[in-house]
N, C-alpha and C positions, 0 to 999 in steps of 0.2 A: 184292337181290331181283328176281326175275324177273316181267315183265308180258306177258300175252297180250292181244292186241287179236284178238277174235273177232267176225265181221260176218256177216250175210245182205244181200245187194244184189240188187235185180233190176233196176233201172234206172240205177244209178252212182253215185246220190247218197251211199249208205252206204258204197260203196267208197271214194269220194273222201275224206270224213271220216276213216274208218277208217286209211287210207295217211297222211294228215298226222299223225294222234294218233301212229299207231305210230312215224313219224320222228322225231316229237318226243321221244318217252321211250325211244327205241331198243328198242322192244318188238317180240316177234313177232307176225307178222300172219297169221290164218287166214281166208280167205274159205269159208264154208259153201255148198256146192253139192248142189243135188238130184239124185238120179238121173234123175227126170223133172221137167224144167224148167218152171216156170209161165209161162203166157202173158205176151207183153208189150205185147199191143195191148188196147185197151178195144174191148167190154165184156168180154170173157173174162178179162182179167187181174183186174177188179173182182169178178167172179163168182167164179173158182177160188181168188184170192188170200185175198180177203174171206170165202169159206166156209171155209176152211181154216183161217184164224185163229180165227173165232168158234167153231169146232167144235174148238179144239184139238188139230188133226191133227198128225201127226208124220211128215212125208214122209223117206222113205230118203235119206240122205246118202252123196254118192260119197265123201267124206273121212270115214270112219268111225274114224279112228287118231289121236285127238288127246289128249296125255296131260297133261291138266289138272293133275295131281298136283304137276308140277315147277314151277308157277307160285305165286307170292305172291298177285298181283294179276291180275285178269281184268276187262277193260273189254269190253261187250257193245254191238253196234250191230246195230240194225234199223230197217226202215222200219216205219210205223205202218200196219197194216192193220186197217180194221174197228174201229178206236179201239183196238188191241191189237198186239202184237208179231207179225212174221211167223212162220209156222207152222215154218220150219226151225229156228228158235231152240228151239222145244219139244222138237225131236228133239237139238239139243245139249244141253240141260239134262236131258232122261230117259238119253241115253245116257252123258253126262259128268258127271252130278251131283256137286256138290262142295258142302262148306260151310267156314264160318270162313275164307273168303277174303275180301280187299278187293275191293269189286265197285264199278266206275262203269259208269253205264249212258249210252248216247247213242241218238237217234232221229234219223229223217230225216222229215218229215211234209210233208203238203200241205194241212192242215187243222186242226180242233181235236181235242180227246179226247187231248192229248198225256199230261196227268197220268194219265188212265184206262190208258194203256198202260203208263207208269213204275209204277202201281200193280200191274198184272196181271204186269209182269216181276217186280217185288219178292216179290209173293206166291209166283209159281212157284220164285225161286230160293232161298227160304226163309231158313236161319240163314247168312245172311253178313253183313259189315260193309259196309254201302254208304257210298262216300265222296264220290259225285258224279252228277251227271244233267245232261243239257242236250238240247236240241231244236235241230235245224238245219231251217229252212223251207226246202224244195227248194233246196239250196245250189247245184247245177249251173245252173240257172234264174235264180237270185236274186243271184248274186254270189260266184263261186269265191274271189277275194281275201279278201274279207270273211269267209267261212264259214272258210277256212283260217286266218287271224288269230286268230278267235274259238276254233277247235279247238286252234289251238296253245298259247292263253293258258288255255284251261280245262285241258288235259293238263298244262300246268308247273304248275299250281294245286292238282292233286288231292293229297290228302295219304295215300300208301302208306306 
């Protein structure tokens, strides 16, 4: 069974975790990149990123050719923006919509409302079989080694 780890990362936290998970599972790894990058400095990053998430915007992606059909399992990673997933994930779901896959979700957050983010993701993804979810609290800031161990253990215990 083939597994895809697809993610969006603004500050590197989600990218770090995605890399650990993909390596552990021998999965393909795809980083979603927007044509127009989001700002990385406050307050612009909070305003533009938060607004795009709240209004469920779908920014254009550089990598518009992802063949999701070839995968049995899809792991999606996103930062939490304004209590939901980052807007490039909306574009991925819209452009490469899929059903009846085994899906696992991970988020990187800096605060509360992680459960709301998971609920929004599951709603957006519709008819799939969700096999796991996990939150990483600012892994690059709060301990990469511990986050890597947690990610490896979580990935190893996913039931695909």
